[in-house]
C-alpha positions as CSV (number, residue, x, y, z in Angstrom):
1,M,3.1,50.5,29.0
2,S,0.4,47.8,28.6
3,T,-2.9,48.0,30.5
4,S,-4.3,44.9,32.2
5,Y,-7.8,43.6,31.4
6,T,-9.2,44.9,34.8
7,E,-7.8,48.3,34.3
8,A,-9.2,48.5,30.8
9,A,-12.6,47.6,32.1
10,Q,-12.5,50.5,34.5
11,L,-11.8,52.9,31.6
12,G,-15.2,52.2,30.1
13,P,-16.1,51.8,26.3
14,F,-15.0,54.3,23.7
15,F,-18.7,55.2,23.1
16,D,-22.1,54.0,24.3
17,L,-25.0,52.9,22.1
18,P,-28.5,53.8,23.1
19,A,-30.8,51.0,24.1
20,G,-34.3,49.9,23.1
21,D,-36.4,52.2,20.8
22,D,-33.6,54.8,21.0
23,L,-31.3,52.4,19.4
24,T,-33.7,51.8,16.5
25,S,-34.2,55.5,16.0
26,W,-30.5,56.1,16.2
27,F,-29.6,53.5,13.6
28,T,-32.5,54.5,11.3
29,H,-31.2,58.1,11.3
30,L,-27.6,56.8,10.7
31,C,-28.4,54.6,7.7
32,E,-31.6,56.2,6.5
33,D,-33.2,52.8,6.0
34,Q,-35.9,51.6,8.3
35,A,-35.8,48.0,6.9
36,A,-32.1,47.7,7.6
37,A,-32.6,49.2,11.0
38,A,-35.2,46.6,11.9
39,A,-33.1,43.8,10.6
40,F,-30.1,45.1,12.6
41,T,-32.0,45.3,15.9
42,A,-34.1,42.2,15.6
43,P,-33.1,39.4,18.0
44,A,-31.4,36.4,16.4
45,P,-33.3,33.1,16.5
46,A,-31.9,30.4,18.8
47,P,-30.2,27.6,16.9
48,A,-31.7,24.1,16.9
49,F,-28.3,22.6,17.8
50,E,-24.7,23.6,17.8
51,A,-21.9,21.3,16.5
52,P,-18.2,22.1,16.4
53,L,-16.7,22.2,12.9
54,L,-12.9,22.2,12.6
55,A,-12.7,24.1,9.3
56,M,-9.4,24.1,7.5
57,A,-8.4,27.2,5.6
58,D,-5.3,29.2,6.1
59,P,-2.2,26.9,6.9
60,R,-0.6,29.8,8.7
61,K,-3.3,30.1,11.4
62,R,-4.4,27.8,14.1
63,G,-7.7,27.4,16.0
64,A,-11.2,26.1,15.6
65,E,-14.5,27.8,15.0
66,Y,-18.0,26.6,15.6
67,Q,-20.2,27.0,12.5
68,L,-23.9,26.1,11.9
69,A,-25.2,25.9,8.4
70,P,-28.2,28.2,7.9
71,E,-31.5,26.3,7.6
72,G,-32.2,25.3,4.1
73,E,-28.6,26.0,3.0
74,S,-27.7,24.2,-0.2
75,S,-24.4,22.5,-1.1
76,G,-21.8,24.5,-2.9
77,V,-22.1,27.6,-0.7
78,K,-18.8,29.4,0.0
79,R,-17.6,29.0,3.5
80,Q,-16.0,31.5,5.7
81,R,-12.2,31.2,6.1
82,S,-11.3,29.7,9.4
83,P,-8.0,29.9,11.3
84,T,-7.0,26.2,11.2
85,S,-4.2,24.5,9.5
86,S,-3.7,21.0,8.2
87,R,-0.6,19.0,7.4
88,E,0.2,15.7,5.8
89,N,2.2,12.9,7.3
90,S,2.5,9.2,6.8
91,G,0.3,8.4,9.8
92,G,-2.6,10.5,8.4
93,S,-3.8,14.0,9.0
94,N,-6.9,16.1,9.3
95,D,-9.4,15.5,6.5
96,G,-9.3,19.2,5.7
97,D,-6.6,19.8,3.1
98,H,-6.0,23.5,2.5
99,E,-4.8,22.8,-1.0
100,H,-8.3,21.9,-2.2
101,S,-11.1,24.3,-3.1
102,S,-12.7,26.2,-0.3
103,A,-16.2,25.2,-1.3
104,I,-18.3,23.1,1.1
105,V,-21.0,20.5,0.9
106,V,-23.5,19.4,3.4
107,A,-23.6,16.0,4.9
108,G,-27.2,15.1,5.7
109,A,-27.9,15.4,9.4
110,G,-31.5,14.6,8.5
111,R,-33.6,13.5,5.6
112,G,-35.9,16.5,5.4
113,G,-33.7,19.4,4.4
114,G,-33.1,20.6,8.0
115,R,-30.0,22.1,9.4
116,R,-26.9,20.3,8.4
117,L,-23.2,20.2,9.3
118,W,-20.9,21.7,6.8
119,V,-18.1,19.5,5.4
120,K,-15.5,20.1,2.8
121,E,-16.2,19.5,-0.8
122,R,-13.3,18.0,-2.8
123,D,-12.7,17.6,-6.5
124,H,-13.3,13.9,-7.6
125,E,-13.4,14.5,-11.3
126,W,-10.5,12.1,-12.0
127,W,-12.1,9.2,-10.0
128,D,-15.5,9.9,-11.7
129,R,-13.8,9.5,-15.1
130,M,-12.1,6.3,-14.0
131,N,-15.2,4.9,-12.5
132,S,-17.3,5.6,-15.6
133,P,-18.0,2.7,-18.0
134,A,-16.9,5.1,-20.8
135,C,-13.3,5.2,-19.5
136,P,-11.0,3.5,-22.0
137,E,-9.7,0.1,-20.8
138,E,-6.1,1.0,-21.6
139,E,-6.3,4.2,-19.4
140,F,-7.8,2.3,-16.6
141,R,-5.2,-0.4,-16.8
142,R,-2.3,2.1,-16.8
143,A,-3.7,3.7,-13.7
144,F,-4.4,0.6,-11.6
145,R,-2.0,-1.9,-13.2
146,M,-4.8,-4.4,-13.8
147,S,-7.7,-4.8,-16.1
148,R,-11.2,-3.5,-15.3
149,A,-12.4,-7.1,-15.1
150,T,-9.8,-8.0,-12.5
151,F,-10.6,-4.9,-10.6
152,E,-14.3,-5.8,-10.5
153,A,-13.5,-9.3,-9.3
154,V,-11.4,-7.9,-6.5
155,C,-14.2,-5.5,-5.5
156,E,-16.7,-8.3,-5.5
157,E,-14.5,-10.5,-3.3
158,L,-13.9,-7.7,-0.8
159,G,-17.3,-6.2,-0.8
160,A,-18.6,-7.7,2.4
161,A,-15.3,-7.0,4.3
162,V,-14.8,-3.3,3.4
163,A,-18.4,-2.0,2.9
164,K,-19.7,0.6,5.4
165,E,-23.2,1.8,6.1
166,D,-24.4,5.4,5.7
167,T,-24.7,7.5,8.8
168,M,-26.8,10.4,9.8
169,L,-24.0,12.8,8.9
170,R,-22.8,11.5,5.6
171,A,-23.0,8.7,3.0
172,A,-20.4,5.9,3.2
173,I,-17.6,5.7,0.6
174,P,-18.6,3.1,-2.0
175,V,-16.7,-0.2,-2.1
176,R,-15.3,0.5,-5.5
177,Q,-13.8,3.8,-4.4
178,R,-12.3,2.2,-1.3
179,V,-10.6,-0.5,-3.2
180,A,-9.5,1.9,-5.9
181,V,-7.8,4.2,-3.4
182,C,-5.8,1.2,-2.0
183,I,-4.8,-0.2,-5.4
184,W,-3.8,3.2,-6.9
185,R,-1.7,3.9,-3.9
186,L,0.1,0.6,-4.2
187,A,0.4,0.9,-8.0
188,T,1.9,4.3,-8.0
189,G,3.5,4.7,-4.7
190,E,2.4,8.4,-4.7
191,P,2.2,10.2,-1.4
192,L,-1.1,10.4,0.4
193,R,-1.5,14.1,-0.5
194,L,-1.8,13.1,-4.2
195,V,-4.0,10.2,-3.5
196,S,-6.3,12.6,-1.7
197,K,-6.5,14.9,-4.7
198,R,-7.1,12.1,-7.1
199,F,-10.1,10.7,-5.2
200,G,-11.5,13.8,-3.6
201,L,-11.1,12.4,-0.1
202,G,-9.2,13.6,3.0
203,I,-5.6,12.6,3.5
204,S,-6.3,10.7,6.8
205,T,-9.3,9.0,5.1
206,C,-7.1,7.7,2.3
207,H,-4.5,6.5,4.8
208,K,-7.2,4.6,6.7
209,L,-8.7,3.1,3.5
210,V,-5.3,1.8,2.3
211,L,-4.7,0.0,5.6
212,E,-8.3,-1.3,5.9
213,V,-8.4,-2.7,2.3
214,C,-4.9,-4.2,2.7
215,A,-6.0,-5.9,5.9
216,A,-9.2,-7.2,4.1
217,I,-7.0,-8.5,1.2
218,K,-4.9,-10.4,3.7
219,A,-7.8,-11.8,5.6
220,V,-10.1,-12.7,2.6
221,L,-8.0,-13.2,-0.5
222,M,-4.6,-14.4,0.8
223,P,-5.9,-17.9,1.9
224,K,-7.3,-18.3,-1.6
225,A,-4.6,-16.7,-3.7
226,V,-1.4,-17.8,-1.9
227,Q,-1.5,-21.6,-1.4
228,W,1.1,-24.3,-1.4
229,P,0.6,-26.6,-4.4
230,E,-1.0,-29.7,-3.2
231,P,-0.8,-32.1,-4.9
232,A,2.4,-30.7,-6.4
233,A,2.6,-33.1,-9.4
234,D,1.6,-30.4,-12.0
235,V,4.0,-27.8,-10.7
236,A,6.8,-30.4,-10.6
237,S,6.1,-31.5,-14.1
238,Q,6.3,-27.9,-15.4
239,F,9.6,-27.3,-13.7
240,E,11.0,-30.6,-14.9
241,S,10.0,-29.9,-18.5
242,A,11.8,-26.6,-18.3
243,S,14.9,-27.5,-16.3
244,G,15.3,-31.2,-16.4
245,I,15.4,-31.4,-12.6
246,A,12.7,-33.7,-11.2
247,N,10.5,-33.1,-8.2
248,V,11.0,-29.3,-8.0
249,V,7.9,-27.8,-6.4
250,G,9.0,-24.2,-6.0
251,A,11.6,-21.5,-6.6
252,M,12.7,-19.3,-3.8
253,Y,14.0,-15.8,-3.7
254,T,14.5,-13.1,-1.1
255,T,14.3,-9.4,-1.9
256,H,14.6,-6.2,0.2
257,I,12.1,-3.3,0.4
258,P,13.7,0.1,1.3
259,I,12.3,1.9,4.3
260,I,13.0,5.1,6.2
261,A,15.4,4.5,9.1
262,P,13.2,3.4,12.1
263,K,13.6,5.1,15.4
264,A,14.1,1.8,17.3
265,N,16.6,-0.9,16.5
266,V,17.9,1.0,13.5
267,A,21.1,-1.1,13.3
268,A,19.0,-4.2,12.7
269,Y,17.5,-2.7,9.5
270,Y,20.7,-1.4,8.1
271,N,21.3,-3.0,4.7
272,R,25.0,-3.3,4.1
273,R,24.8,-4.8,0.7
274,H,22.5,-2.1,-0.7
275,T,24.5,0.6,1.0
276,E,27.7,-0.6,-0.7
277,R,26.0,-0.9,-4.1
278,N,24.1,2.4,-4.0
279,Q,26.8,4.4,-2.1
280,K,24.0,5.6,0.1
281,T,23.0,4.5,3.6
282,S,20.1,2.1,3.1
283,Y,17.6,0.4,5.5
284,S,15.2,-2.3,4.5
285,I,13.0,-5.2,5.4
286,T,13.0,-8.6,3.7
287,V,10.4,-10.4,1.6
288,Q,11.1,-14.1,1.1
289,G,8.9,-15.8,-1.5
290,V,8.4,-19.2,-3.1
291,V,6.7,-19.3,-6.5
292,D,5.4,-21.9,-8.8
293,A,6.4,-22.5,-12.4
294,A,4.1,-19.6,-13.5
295,G,5.6,-17.1,-11.2
296,A,2.7,-17.0,-8.7
297,F,3.6,-16.9,-5.0
298,T,2.8,-20.1,-3.0
299,D,4.5,-19.0,0.2
300,V,5.7,-15.6,1.6
301,C,7.6,-14.5,4.7
302,I,7.6,-10.7,5.2
303,G,9.0,-8.3,7.7
304,W,12.4,-9.5,9.0
305,P,15.1,-6.7,9.3
306,G,17.3,-6.0,6.3
307,S,20.6,-6.8,8.1
308,M,19.7,-10.5,8.2
309,S,21.1,-12.9,5.6
310,D,18.9,-15.0,3.4
311,A,19.7,-18.1,5.5
312,D,18.7,-16.3,8.7
313,V,15.4,-15.2,7.2
314,L,14.7,-18.8,6.0
315,D,15.4,-20.2,9.5
316,R,12.7,-17.9,11.0
317,S,10.1,-18.5,8.3
318,A,7.0,-20.7,8.5
319,L,8.3,-22.5,5.3
320,Y,11.2,-23.9,7.3
321,A,9.3,-24.6,10.6
322,Q,6.1,-26.0,9.2
323,R,7.3,-27.7,6.0
324,G,11.1,-28.2,5.8
325,A,11.9,-29.1,9.4
326,A,8.6,-30.9,9.8
327,G,9.4,-33.4,7.0
328,R,6.6,-32.4,4.8
329,L,8.8,-31.8,1.8
330,Q,10.4,-35.3,1.6
331,G,11.2,-36.3,-1.9
332,Q,10.6,-32.7,-3.1
333,W,12.9,-29.8,-3.9
334,V,12.7,-26.1,-3.4
335,V,15.4,-24.4,-5.5
336,G,17.2,-21.3,-4.1
337,G,20.3,-19.2,-4.6
338,A,23.7,-19.4,-3.1
339,G,22.7,-17.5,0.0
340,Y,20.7,-20.5,1.3
341,P,22.1,-23.6,2.9
342,L,21.9,-27.0,1.1
343,M,19.4,-29.2,2.9
344,D,17.4,-32.3,2.2
345,W,14.6,-30.3,0.6
346,L,16.5,-27.1,-0.5
347,L,18.6,-27.3,-3.6
348,V,21.3,-24.6,-4.2
349,P,24.1,-24.2,-6.7
350,Y,27.7,-25.1,-6.3
351,T,29.9,-22.2,-5.1
352,H,33.4,-23.6,-4.8
353,Q,36.2,-23.0,-7.3
354,N,37.3,-25.3,-10.1
355,M,33.9,-26.9,-10.7
356,T,33.4,-29.8,-13.0
357,W,31.5,-29.6,-16.3
358,A,28.6,-31.5,-14.6
359,Q,28.5,-28.9,-11.8
360,H,28.5,-26.0,-14.3
361,V,25.6,-27.6,-16.1
362,F,23.8,-28.1,-12.8
363,N,24.3,-24.4,-11.8
364,E,22.9,-23.2,-15.1
365,R,19.7,-25.3,-14.6
366,V,19.4,-24.2,-11.0
367,D,19.9,-20.6,-12.0
368,G,17.1,-21.0,-14.6
369,V,14.7,-22.3,-12.0
370,R,15.7,-19.6,-9.6
371,G,15.2,-17.1,-12.4
372,V,11.4,-17.9,-12.3
373,A,11.3,-16.5,-8.7
374,R,13.6,-13.6,-9.6
375,D,11.4,-12.6,-12.5
376,A,8.3,-12.9,-10.3
377,F,9.8,-10.4,-7.9
378,R,10.8,-8.2,-10.8
379,R,7.2,-8.1,-12.0
380,L,5.9,-7.6,-8.4
381,K,8.0,-4.5,-8.0
382,A,7.3,-3.3,-11.5
383,R,3.5,-3.6,-11.0
384,W,3.4,-2.0,-7.5
385,G,5.4,1.2,-7.5
386,C,5.2,1.5,-3.8
387,L,7.9,-1.2,-3.6
388,Q,10.4,0.8,-5.6
389,K,11.0,3.6,-3.2
390,R,11.5,4.2,0.5
391,T,8.0,3.6,1.9
392,E,6.4,6.0,4.3
393,V,4.1,3.2,5.7
394,K,4.7,2.6,9.4
395,L,6.9,-0.4,10.1
396,Q,4.2,-2.3,12.0
397,D,1.8,-1.9,9.1
398,L,4.3,-2.8,6.3
399,P,3.9,-6.6,6.4
400,V,0.1,-6.3,5.7
401,V,0.7,-3.9,2.9
402,L,3.4,-6.0,1.3
403,G,1.3,-9.1,1.7
404,A,-1.5,-7.4,-0.1
405,C,0.9,-6.6,-3.0
406,C,1.8,-10.3,-3.3
407,V,-1.8,-11.4,-3.3
408,L,-2.8,-8.8,-5.9
409,H,0.3,-10.0,-8.0
410,N,-1.1,-13.5,-8.0
411,I,-4.5,-12.4,-9.0
412,C,-3.1,-10.3,-11.9
413,E,-0.8,-13.1,-13.0
414,R,-3.5,-15.7,-13.1
415,A,-5.9,-13.2,-14.9
416,G,-3.2,-12.7,-17.6
417,D,-2.7,-9.0,-16.8
418,A,0.8,-8.3,-18.1
419,V,3.1,-5.6,-16.7
420,D,3.6,-2.7,-19.1
421,A,7.0,-2.3,-20.6
422,D,7.0,1.3,-19.4
423,N,6.9,0.0,-15.8
424,A,9.8,-2.5,-16.2
425,Y,12.0,-2.9,-13.1
426,Q,15.4,-4.4,-12.7
427,I,16.5,-6.5,-9.7
428,F,20.2,-6.6,-8.8
429,D,21.5,-9.9,-7.4
430,D,24.0,-9.8,-4.6
431,D,27.4,-11.2,-5.2
432,M,27.7,-15.0,-4.8
433,V,28.9,-16.0,-1.4
434,A,32.2,-17.8,-1.1
435,D,30.5,-21.0,0.0
436,N,27.1,-21.9,1.2
437,P,26.7,-24.1,4.3
438,V,25.8,-27.8,4.0
439,R,23.3,-29.1,6.5
440,S,22.9,-32.6,5.1
441,Q,25.4,-35.0,3.7
442,A,22.6,-36.9,2.1
443,A,21.7,-33.7,0.2
444,V,25.3,-33.4,-1.1
445,A,25.0,-36.9,-2.6
446,A,21.6,-36.1,-4.1
447,R,22.9,-32.9,-5.7
448,D,25.9,-34.7,-7.2
449,E,23.6,-37.4,-8.7
450,I,21.3,-34.7,-10.2
451,A,24.3,-32.9,-11.7
452,H,25.6,-36.2,-13.2
453,N,22.2,-37.0,-14.7
454,L,21.8,-33.5,-16.2
455,L,25.2,-33.8,-17.8
456,H,24.3,-37.0,-19.6
457,R,20.9,-35.7,-20.6
458,N,22.5,-32.6,-22.0
459,S,25.0,-34.7,-23.9
460,A,22.1,-36.7,-25.4
461,G,20.5,-33.4,-26.5
462,A,17.6,-33.4,-24.1
463,P,15.6,-30.1,-24.5
464,G,15.4,-27.6,-21.7
465,F,14.3,-23.9,-21.6
466,F,17.3,-23.0,-19.4
467,L,20.0,-24.4,-21.6
468,K,22.7,-21.8,-22.5
């Protein structure tokens, strides 16, 4: 039968210790060491301050302990084990990761070697090697999917936006390391636990850095890197020399990024086409992009649910509202696939049966132009491994992360940073729809005229990269 705390107090202690000088004599007699007895009975000095430290140690135990580093304690001292656990999740977790070494460092609470708060020391050997000028260029490029020169340029552009100041407790993470955490996470798609180990930072710190740097890329670099070609004469000339179709200012394509089934509106994100192809239930969000003749993005629309068709995504995009419907693309063409409607500014292939020879030639040329956008998305997904698997990024944060991938893609493409063959990625097109809607009879006549002219040019032996 258990005994209550009150009842136990009435029973008294198992034995009583003497007080005062009798205690010193008693302990001296017990250990036969006067110095040890004096140390044992001496009153402990009052601490200068007390600060709570949530120290992570054994994942099977929970709780917190208050620790105060002894005065003059140097870094690298082994800490006591504390009964607190940590776990990783997509939204971040405690910076203490029990899989790391149990060594600790001190974050300066002052500049004179006074008492300091203990924080966890982590292994950052890999990042130190990557950050060293002695690191081979090829190894750096394989890790970050870009050259060192491109990485330095990105860091310089983002420096003012992501830099932090040192505090009384610890030094700020350098800009280069902040940017590297984000780019390596995007390039590999590895979970935050592995990002933490690579860079010697806490899991929640890595999660926060990825979102902060992606937001800075969107705010600082996207207005510079993703721009509609104005004037568009150079882009139109490049497309015409390759396809024979005049006044083409962009190629459009829509891809899907797999996601974990969301808790709300799950049916809206259900991707029927991917589910049928992969024989596995799939959920996704869409990324619609327009690229120039070099495969750099000039317009992106990110985040609409995966159940929507390409035409539905287009109708809700800024490209349609601010350019197409506003009449800013008169006399110009954006080339898309069969999933888009034929409009005064949007050129799509023929999809009906029993096509004429002119229509076949037209479709080949349109497919070649559209292939520029398809290849751009293929390189985008090959370069940024986070796009190849179901992402653990929260749905509300995903448009910013995907936008950062598109911006970095443009920067790498214009810097001449090629995608390694080992990272090649294949994109599967959906089956051609039975027929695409026609929203303009004038566009029907214009398409027929283009097809007729292409047939005659083809018969005359006019060159074109997309001829089959």
